[in-house]
C-alpha positions as CSV (number, residue, x, y, z in Angstrom):
1,M,-5.8,8.2,15.5
2,A,-7.8,8.7,12.3
3,R,-6.4,7.9,8.8
4,Y,-4.2,10.6,7.4
5,R,-6.0,12.9,4.9
6,G,-3.5,15.7,4.5
7,P,-1.1,16.6,1.6
8,V,0.6,13.3,0.8
9,E,3.7,14.8,-1.0
10,K,4.6,16.8,2.1
11,L,4.3,13.6,4.1
12,E,6.7,11.8,1.7
13,R,9.2,14.7,2.0
14,R,8.9,14.6,5.8
15,L,9.7,10.8,5.9
16,G,12.3,11.2,3.1
17,V,11.0,8.3,1.0
18,S,8.5,7.7,-1.8
19,L,5.5,5.8,-0.4
20,A,3.6,5.5,-3.7
21,L,1.0,8.0,-2.5
22,K,0.9,9.8,-5.8
23,G,0.1,8.0,-9.0
24,E,1.0,9.4,-12.4
25,R,3.2,12.2,-11.0
26,R,5.4,9.7,-9.2
27,L,5.6,7.4,-12.3
28,A,6.5,10.4,-14.5
29,G,9.3,11.5,-12.1
30,K,7.4,14.7,-11.2
31,S,6.8,14.1,-7.5
32,A,7.7,16.8,-5.0
33,L,10.2,14.4,-3.4
34,D,12.2,14.2,-6.6
35,K,12.3,18.0,-6.9
36,R,12.9,18.8,-3.2
37,P,14.4,15.8,-1.4
38,Y,14.3,17.3,2.0
39,A,11.7,17.9,4.7
40,P,9.1,20.7,4.2
41,G,9.0,23.9,6.1
42,Q,11.5,26.7,7.0
43,H,14.0,24.4,8.7
44,G,13.5,21.4,6.4
45,Q,17.1,21.3,5.1
46,R,18.6,21.2,8.6
47,R,20.3,18.0,9.6
48,T,18.8,16.5,12.7
49,K,19.9,13.5,14.7
50,I,17.1,11.0,15.2
51,S,16.8,8.9,18.4
52,E,16.4,5.1,18.4
53,Y,12.7,5.6,19.2
54,G,12.4,8.2,16.4
55,L,13.7,5.7,13.9
56,Q,11.3,3.0,15.1
57,L,8.4,5.4,15.0
58,R,9.3,6.6,11.5
59,E,9.3,3.0,10.1
60,K,5.8,2.4,11.6
61,Q,4.6,5.7,10.1
62,K,6.0,4.7,6.7
63,A,4.1,1.4,6.7
64,K,0.9,3.0,8.0
65,F,0.8,5.8,5.5
66,M,1.9,3.6,2.6
67,Y,-0.9,1.1,3.1
68,G,-3.4,3.7,4.3
69,V,-4.3,2.0,7.6
70,S,-5.3,3.7,10.9
71,E,-3.4,3.2,14.1
72,K,-6.1,0.9,15.5
73,Q,-6.0,-1.3,12.4
74,F,-2.2,-1.3,12.4
75,R,-2.1,-2.5,16.0
76,R,-4.6,-5.2,15.3
77,L,-2.5,-6.4,12.3
78,F,0.6,-6.5,14.5
79,S,-1.2,-8.5,17.1
80,D,-2.4,-11.0,14.5
81,A,1.1,-11.2,13.0
82,N,2.6,-11.8,16.5
83,K,0.3,-14.8,17.0
84,K,1.5,-16.5,13.9
85,E,4.5,-18.8,13.6
86,G,7.7,-17.3,12.1
87,N,9.1,-13.8,11.9
88,T,6.6,-11.3,13.3
89,G,7.8,-8.5,11.0
90,S,7.5,-10.5,7.9
91,N,4.1,-11.8,9.0
92,L,3.0,-8.2,9.5
93,I,4.0,-7.1,6.0
94,L,2.4,-10.1,4.3
95,L,-0.9,-9.6,6.2
96,I,-1.1,-6.0,5.1
97,E,-0.3,-7.1,1.5
98,R,-3.3,-9.3,1.5
99,R,-5.8,-6.5,2.2
100,L,-8.3,-6.2,-0.6
101,D,-7.5,-2.5,-1.4
102,N,-3.8,-3.4,-1.6
103,V,-4.4,-6.4,-3.9
104,A,-6.5,-4.2,-6.2
105,Y,-3.6,-1.8,-6.3
106,R,-1.1,-4.6,-7.0
107,M,-3.3,-5.8,-9.8
108,G,-3.1,-2.4,-11.5
109,F,-6.7,-1.4,-11.1
110,A,-5.5,1.9,-9.5
111,T,-2.4,4.0,-9.5
112,T,-2.5,4.5,-5.8
113,R,-3.7,2.5,-2.8
114,R,-5.9,5.4,-1.9
115,F,-7.9,5.2,-5.1
116,A,-8.0,1.4,-4.8
117,R,-9.5,1.8,-1.4
118,Q,-12.1,4.2,-2.9
119,L,-13.0,1.6,-5.6
120,V,-13.6,-1.0,-2.9
121,T,-15.6,1.1,-0.5
122,H,-17.8,2.4,-3.4
123,G,-18.7,-1.2,-4.4
124,H,-16.7,-1.4,-7.6
125,V,-14.7,-4.5,-6.7
126,L,-15.8,-8.1,-6.7
127,V,-14.2,-11.1,-5.0
128,N,-15.1,-14.5,-6.5
129,G,-18.1,-12.8,-8.2
130,R,-19.4,-11.2,-5.0
131,K,-19.2,-7.5,-4.1
132,V,-16.9,-6.8,-1.2
133,D,-16.8,-3.2,0.0
134,I,-14.4,-3.7,3.0
135,P,-10.9,-2.6,2.1
136,S,-9.4,-4.6,5.0
137,Y,-10.9,-7.9,3.6
138,T,-8.2,-10.5,3.6
139,V,-7.7,-12.0,0.1
140,K,-6.8,-15.7,0.0
141,P,-4.7,-17.6,-2.6
142,G,-6.9,-18.5,-5.6
143,D,-9.3,-15.7,-5.1
144,K,-10.5,-13.9,-8.2
145,V,-10.6,-10.1,-7.8
146,E,-12.2,-8.0,-10.5
147,V,-13.7,-4.6,-11.3
148,C,-17.4,-4.8,-11.7
149,E,-18.8,-4.5,-15.3
150,K,-20.1,-0.9,-15.1
151,S,-16.7,0.4,-13.9
152,K,-14.4,-1.4,-16.3
153,N,-14.4,1.6,-18.6
154,N,-13.8,4.1,-15.8
155,P,-11.1,6.4,-17.2
156,Q,-9.0,6.2,-14.1
157,V,-9.1,2.4,-14.1
158,V,-8.2,2.3,-17.8
159,R,-5.3,4.7,-17.3
160,A,-4.0,2.7,-14.3
161,L,-4.0,-0.5,-16.4
162,E,-2.1,1.3,-19.1
163,L,0.6,2.5,-16.7
164,T,0.8,-1.0,-15.0
165,A,1.5,-2.5,-18.4
166,Q,4.5,-0.3,-18.6
167,T,5.8,-0.8,-15.1
168,G,5.0,-4.5,-14.6
169,I,2.9,-6.6,-12.2
170,V,4.1,-8.3,-9.1
171,P,4.7,-12.1,-9.6
172,W,2.1,-13.3,-7.1
173,V,-0.9,-12.2,-9.1
174,D,-2.1,-13.1,-12.6
175,I,-4.0,-10.4,-14.6
176,D,-6.3,-10.4,-17.6
177,T,-6.3,-6.7,-18.5
178,S,-8.9,-7.0,-21.2
179,K,-11.5,-8.4,-18.8
180,V,-10.1,-6.3,-15.8
181,F,-9.7,-9.2,-13.4
182,G,-6.9,-11.0,-11.6
183,I,-6.1,-14.0,-9.6
184,F,-4.3,-13.8,-6.3
185,T,-2.2,-16.9,-7.0
186,R,-0.2,-17.2,-3.7
187,I,1.1,-15.4,-0.7
188,P,4.4,-13.8,-1.6
189,D,7.7,-14.3,0.1
190,R,8.8,-11.3,2.2
191,E,11.8,-10.8,-0.1
192,E,9.5,-10.3,-3.1
193,V,7.6,-7.4,-1.4
194,V,9.8,-4.4,-2.2
195,I,8.9,-1.5,0.1
196,P,11.0,1.1,1.9
197,V,10.2,-0.2,5.3
198,E,12.3,-2.0,7.9
199,E,9.7,-4.0,9.8
200,R,12.3,-5.1,12.3
201,L,12.2,-1.6,13.9
202,I,8.4,-1.8,14.0
203,V,8.6,-5.0,16.0
204,E,11.1,-3.4,18.4
205,L,8.8,-0.4,18.8
206,Y,5.8,-2.6,19.8
207,S,7.9,-5.0,21.9
208,K,8.8,-2.3,24.5
């Protein structure tokens, strides 16, 4: 299945949770989910009972859409997480968190992961001084991630950094906003990654 490219606010309303798919509107409390906290469509306000499989599938969809990965990429990430020692669900989330597009988002270079992915694919992001245009690139502890010189004054990047200064940065990255670069200092603990996803249900789904 290809990456979702439809209206993201309808998607958030369908899943009933904010997935950080909208930037400034979400931060300003103007998202569609805040105004209409129910599913879209004529029967959106009806209460429906969700099966066990439906709950598991919904958690997978939340993670996929939040991080902007395709079904094929998600299955590969799960397979890699399953091969590692420890909790498979936690391994999965931490592997996705280390994607370059997500790290650029976490560092405040973009207000959404979608725009962060665009920055990477268009060659605006450097890792340890080298251009990397692969959003799925796995960032390692100690890696320096920065926006290239010609893009540091991009209005969207500047605005994203301003908003990030107000909302705060995750503790596993160090940022120099004046020079628009950051250091991925360490792999976070699962408890530090605050997202509306129960990865346990994703593991149950793929373990059938």
